[in-house]
C-alpha positions, 0 to 999 in steps of 0.5 A: 093949802096949810091949815092951823092944827091945835095939839095937846100934849102929855109929857114925862119931862124926866129926861128933857131939857124943858119945852123950848128947843135948843141948839145943843141938844135934841132932848127937848119937848119942842124939839123932838114934836118939830122933827116928827112933823117935819118928817110927816109933811116933807119940810125941812122945818116945822115951826110949833108953838107952845103955850108955855115954856116948861122947865127941865124936869117938868111935866105936863098932862095938857100942854097946848101947841099950835103949828101950821101943817100942809097935810091931807092926813085928818086930825085922827090921822096926825095924832096916830102918825105923831105918837107912832114916831115920838118916844114913850114919854110924849104923847099927843092925845088930840089934835084938831083943826083951829082957826088961822088966828088961833095962837097957843100962847097969846090966846091962852086966858088961864093956866093951872099947875099942880105940884106934888109932894110926898110926906110918908114914912116909906119911899114912893118907889114908883112916884119918885119921878114926880113928886118932892119927898119931904122929911116931915109933914108941913102944917096944912092949915099954916100954908093955908093961911100964907097962901091967901096973901098970894091971891090976887092981882099983885107984882110977883117979882118976889116969886120970880127967878129972872132978875133981868125980867123986862115985862110986867111981873103984875099977875092974877092968881085966882086959886091956891089950893092945898089938899092932903091925901095920905102922904101926899101933899098937893099945891094947886095953882091957877092964875092967868099966867105965871113967871120964871120957876114961879110955881116952884118959889110960890111952893118952897116959900109955902113949904117952909112956912109949913116947916115953921121957918116963916110965919103965914102972915109974913108972906104979905110983907114978902111978896110987896118987897118984890125982891126974890132974895127974900122967898124961899127956895124954888121946889124942885122941878120933878114935882111940878105938872101942867094940868090944863090951859083956859081958852075963850 
């Protein structure tokens, strides 16, 4: 009898083409996990449902997914089997039985992402795959003032890279926390959901404020314009990491 299992996954997305499996490559997070689970249960196909679709190069510390499996193995045995056969840049940190109605994407109530920049005099040799290296130190206070215009419930079409988005682009962002620790600058975002490339576009736009290319108060007008062409550049994928997914 099949049971619904919930997985907590961390991965280094550097060499993968994102979460979602693709017909032309086996280098996706979802594809790797599905292949291992199919082998484990002796099936031709296992569907793994992710809480979202991270882009190519984006990382995760606590991605959530679920799948229905028919197996006599315990949750710990499933976890250990998966980690034995998954590549070293994907790790299943937890497996638990979930209710039949649990759906990792539809039941998610909030997500936390962290974007990390580096603005030091020396090269971040060991962190280079996980940070966006800046040429100068941005104005942190200016970015914090700008971020206040982005917190709330708004139409974030200006920060969505999909111009053919048919569903609503209204989202609630209730936290944007910008901190500096030595040469590292982190942008932590929490909201009920994020549009395609939204966190990276928000970060790119805030960095333009920090570099003096925009004023903090101009962000409200940009937000209300609902025009992607007016927002800043999309920050590189390497600096972005999914940190947490909230469920009731």
